[in-house]
C-alpha positions as CSV (number, residue, x, y, z in Angstrom):
1,M,-0.2,-0.1,-0.4
2,N,2.9,2.3,0.1
3,G,2.1,3.0,-4.0
4,P,0.7,5.3,-6.7
5,D,-2.8,4.5,-4.8
6,A,-1.7,5.9,-1.0
7,P,-2.8,9.1,-0.3
8,R,0.3,10.8,1.5
9,V,0.8,14.7,0.3
10,K,-2.3,16.1,1.7
11,S,-1.8,18.3,4.7
12,L,-4.0,19.4,7.3
13,K,-5.0,22.7,8.7
14,I,-7.4,23.0,11.7
15,G,-8.3,26.9,11.5
16,D,-4.9,28.7,11.4
17,I,-2.9,25.7,12.8
18,Q,-1.3,23.6,10.7
19,L,-0.8,20.2,12.0
20,A,2.4,17.9,11.6
21,N,0.9,15.3,9.5
22,R,-2.4,14.1,9.0
23,V,-2.3,10.5,12.1
24,L,-4.3,12.1,14.9
25,L,-4.5,10.6,18.1
26,A,-7.9,10.0,20.1
27,P,-8.7,11.0,23.2
28,M,-9.2,8.4,25.5
29,S,-11.2,8.8,29.4
30,G,-8.2,8.0,31.2
31,I,-5.6,7.6,28.7
32,T,-4.5,10.2,27.0
33,D,-3.9,12.3,29.8
34,A,-0.1,14.9,29.3
35,P,2.1,12.2,30.0
36,F,1.0,10.1,27.1
37,R,0.1,12.6,25.0
38,R,3.7,13.7,25.3
39,L,5.0,11.1,24.8
40,A,2.8,10.0,21.2
41,A,3.7,13.8,20.1
42,S,7.4,13.6,21.1
43,L,6.4,10.5,18.5
44,G,5.5,12.0,15.8
45,A,0.9,12.3,16.4
46,G,-0.2,14.9,14.3
47,L,-2.1,16.4,16.7
48,V,-2.7,14.2,20.8
49,V,-6.3,15.3,22.2
50,S,-6.8,15.5,25.8
51,E,-9.7,13.1,27.5
52,M,-12.6,13.6,27.7
53,T,-13.4,17.1,30.5
54,A,-17.0,17.5,31.3
55,S,-17.0,21.5,31.0
56,D,-19.5,21.9,34.4
57,D,-16.4,19.9,36.5
58,L,-13.8,21.8,34.5
59,A,-15.4,25.2,35.1
60,Q,-16.0,24.7,38.6
61,G,-12.5,23.7,39.4
62,R,-12.6,20.3,40.4
63,P,-8.7,19.5,40.6
64,I,-8.8,15.9,38.4
65,S,-10.5,18.0,35.6
66,R,-8.0,20.8,36.0
67,L,-5.4,18.0,36.0
68,R,-7.0,16.8,33.0
69,C,-6.5,19.5,30.4
70,E,-2.7,19.6,31.5
71,A,-0.7,21.1,28.3
72,T,1.8,18.4,27.2
73,G,4.2,20.9,25.8
74,V,4.5,19.6,22.5
75,G,2.7,20.5,19.8
76,P,-1.4,22.1,19.6
77,H,-3.4,22.2,22.9
78,V,-6.7,20.6,22.4
79,V,-9.1,19.9,25.3
80,Q,-12.1,18.1,24.6
81,L,-14.9,18.9,26.3
82,A,-18.2,17.2,27.0
83,G,-21.6,18.3,28.8
84,C,-25.3,18.9,28.4
85,E,-25.7,22.9,29.3
86,A,-25.0,25.8,27.0
87,R,-23.7,27.4,29.9
88,W,-21.7,25.3,31.3
89,M,-19.8,24.8,27.7
90,G,-19.3,28.5,27.1
91,E,-18.1,28.4,30.4
92,G,-15.4,25.1,29.9
93,V,-14.0,27.2,26.9
94,R,-12.9,30.1,28.9
95,V,-11.3,28.0,31.9
96,A,-9.5,25.3,28.4
97,E,-8.4,28.7,26.9
98,A,-6.4,30.1,30.6
99,A,-4.8,27.3,30.5
100,G,-3.3,27.1,27.3
101,A,-5.9,25.7,24.6
102,D,-5.3,26.0,21.1
103,I,-8.4,24.0,20.3
104,I,-11.5,23.1,21.9
105,D,-13.0,19.3,20.6
106,I,-16.6,19.3,21.1
107,N,-17.8,15.5,22.9
108,M,-20.1,14.0,21.4
109,G,-19.3,10.6,20.9
110,C,-18.9,9.5,23.9
111,P,-20.8,5.7,24.4
112,A,-20.4,4.9,27.8
113,R,-23.7,4.9,29.8
114,H,-22.3,7.8,32.7
115,V,-21.6,9.8,30.1
116,T,-24.8,9.2,27.6
117,G,-27.2,9.3,30.9
118,G,-26.6,12.4,31.9
119,Q,-27.1,12.9,28.0
120,S,-24.3,13.7,27.0
121,G,-21.6,12.0,24.2
122,S,-23.3,10.6,22.0
123,A,-26.4,11.3,23.0
124,L,-26.4,14.4,22.1
125,M,-27.1,12.7,18.8
126,R,-30.6,11.5,19.3
127,D,-31.6,15.3,19.6
128,L,-29.8,17.9,17.0
129,D,-31.0,20.6,17.8
130,H,-29.9,20.7,21.7
131,A,-26.3,19.0,20.1
132,L,-26.3,22.6,18.0
133,S,-27.4,24.5,20.6
134,L,-24.4,23.4,22.5
135,I,-22.1,23.6,19.8
136,E,-22.9,27.8,19.4
137,A,-22.4,28.1,22.9
138,T,-19.0,26.6,23.0
139,I,-17.6,28.8,19.6
140,E,-19.7,32.0,20.9
141,A,-17.1,31.4,23.5
142,A,-14.2,30.2,22.2
143,H,-11.0,32.6,20.8
144,V,-9.7,29.4,19.0
145,P,-11.1,27.4,16.3
146,V,-13.7,24.6,17.6
147,T,-13.8,20.9,16.5
148,L,-16.5,17.9,16.3
149,K,-16.5,14.2,17.4
150,M,-19.1,12.3,16.6
151,R,-20.5,8.9,16.4
152,L,-22.6,6.8,12.8
153,G,-25.7,7.8,14.6
154,W,-27.3,6.8,18.3
155,D,-28.1,3.6,16.9
156,D,-28.2,2.4,12.8
157,R,-32.1,4.1,12.5
158,S,-31.1,6.7,13.6
159,R,-27.4,7.3,11.4
160,N,-27.5,10.6,11.6
161,A,-24.1,12.4,11.2
162,S,-24.4,13.4,8.3
163,E,-27.0,16.2,9.2
164,L,-25.4,17.1,12.6
165,A,-21.7,18.0,10.4
166,R,-23.6,19.9,8.3
167,R,-25.1,21.4,10.6
168,A,-22.0,22.1,12.6
169,E,-20.0,23.1,10.2
170,A,-22.8,26.2,9.2
171,A,-22.2,26.7,13.0
172,G,-18.4,27.1,12.5
173,V,-17.0,23.9,13.6
174,A,-13.4,23.7,11.8
175,M,-12.6,20.4,11.9
176,I,-15.0,16.5,12.6
177,T,-13.8,13.8,13.5
178,V,-16.5,10.2,13.0
179,H,-15.9,7.1,14.9
180,G,-17.3,4.9,12.4
181,R,-19.8,3.3,14.5
182,T,-22.9,3.5,16.4
183,R,-23.1,4.0,19.6
184,Q,-25.4,1.3,20.3
185,Q,-22.8,-0.9,18.6
186,F,-19.9,0.8,21.5
187,Y,-17.0,-0.8,20.2
188,K,-18.2,-4.2,19.2
189,G,-18.2,-4.9,15.0
190,E,-16.3,-3.4,12.8
191,A,-15.6,1.0,11.7
192,D,-17.8,1.5,8.8
193,W,-15.4,3.7,7.3
194,G,-17.1,3.3,4.2
195,A,-20.5,5.3,6.3
196,V,-19.1,8.0,6.9
197,R,-18.4,9.3,2.8
198,A,-22.6,10.3,3.9
199,V,-20.0,13.5,6.3
200,R,-17.6,13.9,3.3
201,D,-20.9,14.6,0.8
202,A,-22.4,16.7,2.8
203,T,-19.8,19.1,4.6
204,S,-16.4,21.3,3.3
205,I,-14.6,21.3,6.4
206,P,-11.7,18.8,6.8
207,L,-12.6,15.8,8.1
208,V,-11.5,12.5,10.2
209,V,-12.3,8.6,10.4
210,N,-12.1,7.2,13.6
211,G,-12.1,3.3,14.5
212,D,-10.2,0.1,14.2
213,I,-6.9,2.1,12.3
214,T,-4.1,0.3,13.3
215,S,-1.6,0.3,10.4
216,F,-0.6,2.2,7.9
217,E,-2.7,-0.4,5.3
218,T,-5.9,0.2,7.4
219,A,-5.4,4.1,7.6
220,V,-5.2,3.6,3.4
221,T,-8.4,1.8,3.3
222,A,-10.1,4.3,5.8
223,L,-8.9,6.7,4.4
224,D,-9.5,5.9,0.5
225,E,-13.2,4.5,1.6
226,S,-14.4,7.6,3.9
227,G,-13.0,10.4,1.6
228,A,-12.0,11.6,5.0
229,D,-8.7,14.0,5.2
230,A,-6.8,12.0,8.0
231,V,-7.3,9.7,10.6
232,M,-7.4,8.9,14.3
233,I,-6.1,6.2,15.8
234,G,-7.2,5.7,19.6
235,R,-7.0,1.3,21.1
236,G,-4.3,0.9,18.5
237,A,-1.7,3.6,20.0
238,Q,-2.1,1.6,23.5
239,G,1.0,0.0,24.7
240,Q,2.8,1.6,21.4
241,P,2.6,5.0,21.8
242,W,5.0,5.6,19.0
243,L,2.7,4.5,16.1
244,P,0.5,7.5,15.0
245,G,3.8,9.2,14.1
246,Q,5.0,5.9,12.2
247,I,1.7,5.9,10.0
248,G,2.3,9.6,9.7
249,R,5.3,9.8,8.5
250,Q,4.7,7.3,5.5
251,L,0.7,9.0,4.8
252,A,3.0,11.8,3.9
253,G,5.8,9.9,1.7
254,G,8.2,8.1,4.3
255,A,8.9,4.4,4.1
256,A,7.6,1.9,5.9
257,E,9.0,1.7,9.7
258,A,9.2,-1.1,12.0
259,P,8.4,-1.1,15.7
260,P,11.6,0.1,17.4
261,S,13.9,-1.7,19.2
262,L,13.0,-3.6,22.8
263,A,16.2,-1.3,24.1
264,R,13.8,2.5,22.3
265,Q,10.5,-0.2,23.6
266,L,11.9,-0.2,27.4
267,E,13.7,3.3,27.7
268,H,9.9,5.4,26.5
269,L,7.8,2.6,28.7
270,R,10.1,3.9,31.7
271,A,10.2,7.0,30.8
272,L,6.4,7.3,30.5
273,Y,6.4,4.9,34.0
274,D,8.4,7.3,35.9
275,E,6.4,10.5,34.3
276,V,2.6,9.1,34.9
277,C,3.4,8.9,38.9
278,R,4.9,12.3,39.2
279,H,1.4,13.7,37.0
280,Y,-1.0,12.6,39.4
281,G,1.2,11.6,42.9
282,L,2.4,8.2,43.1
283,R,-0.8,6.9,44.9
284,V,-2.6,7.7,42.7
285,G,-0.1,7.7,39.7
286,L,0.7,3.7,40.1
287,R,-2.5,2.7,39.5
288,H,-2.7,4.6,36.1
289,A,0.7,3.4,35.3
290,R,-0.5,-0.4,35.4
291,K,-2.4,0.1,32.4
292,H,0.2,1.1,30.3
293,L,2.2,-1.7,31.5
294,S,0.0,-4.5,30.8
295,W,-0.4,-2.9,27.1
296,A,3.3,-2.5,26.3
297,L,4.7,-5.4,27.8
298,D,1.8,-7.6,25.3
299,V,3.4,-5.5,22.7
300,A,6.5,-6.2,23.4
301,A,6.4,-10.1,24.0
302,A,5.2,-10.0,21.0
303,C,7.9,-7.8,18.8
304,A,9.6,-10.5,20.3
305,G,7.4,-13.8,19.7
306,A,8.1,-14.5,23.7
307,P,6.4,-17.2,24.7
308,A,2.7,-16.6,26.5
309,Q,3.8,-18.5,29.6
310,R,7.0,-15.8,30.4
311,L,4.5,-13.0,29.2
312,K,2.0,-14.1,31.7
313,A,4.7,-14.7,34.8
314,W,6.2,-11.2,34.3
315,R,2.3,-9.2,33.8
316,E,1.7,-11.3,37.4
317,R,5.1,-9.7,38.6
318,I,4.9,-5.9,37.2
319,L,1.6,-5.1,37.9
320,T,1.1,-6.2,41.2
321,S,4.2,-4.7,42.2
322,D,3.8,-0.9,43.8
323,D,7.0,-0.3,44.7
324,P,8.5,2.2,41.3
325,C,12.4,0.5,42.3
326,Q,11.2,-3.0,41.7
327,V,9.1,-2.1,38.6
328,H,11.6,-1.0,37.2
329,N,14.4,-3.6,37.8
330,A,11.8,-6.0,37.0
331,L,11.2,-4.3,33.5
332,T,14.4,-4.3,33.0
333,E,14.9,-8.4,33.3
334,A,11.9,-9.1,31.3
335,F,12.8,-7.1,28.3
336,D,15.8,-8.8,29.0
337,D,14.1,-12.4,28.6
338,F,11.9,-11.3,25.7
339,A,15.2,-10.5,24.0
340,W,16.5,-14.1,24.3
341,S,13.0,-15.6,23.1
342,A,13.7,-13.2,20.4
343,A,17.5,-14.0,19.6
344,A,16.7,-17.5,20.3
């Protein structure tokens, strides 16, 4: 897929902001905190987006909400806001901008029950008039570009992404991202990239396709089927924060890249582990770091072809430790073990 048919040379701008490439890191709750975004951005992701933050919590100064919006210091700072009241969306924008946000992203795609139960996230696709009122309030309050993330619709009987996108563009939204599933699908089945083409046909602003993009080949196929200008990678970046940058460089005409060496993967993981522990404080940070350790161990073992029983043993030892020194020592031993497997 690196031949003449691969879409490579197109650049992407959000308002006046030029992106490094056309592969974005998706906002993921509990995952894309500042340490993970900073690492992915430093490894070449075209844009990274904060994890979803409730606009009312942010406006009222909840510490965890402020922490979610912390800038990475690498590339444009994008804050994703969720909410169901126009007043709080506007107030949330003002706080995010005061914290240095360069772009505000509106979440109308989250399928989680605790979000949709509060009439936020993808629940807003059931009432497009109300959704539009939130978009207008956000844009009115903002001095920076506003983007929108959505799904295909609430369910297969109400696939209204193209209508919402058309109305959002008319209101002034600068870019739209569509996950190729309905809310009722959650993350089941396969993303329908072809269904996103209806949004392309209804709008002229930059369009990003999201869902099940895990490689250069799937990125090219998603772009081709959807007509989108860029791709967004979510779960595919778990344990491999270098993936968006690698795919972005290849879409721009670069050569295919192998995963980093085990030594480099370990270096990235050590740095992320320490930064997550500092970011949240040790007690909370240890818990947050475990998911990254788990994914990274899976990726490293797969790269090395390590036996499943060896991976299981290292996971049990590392993921149950509350001592950072022990974790670092065990990571060194685990990656040495994986390297031995790769050489055997």
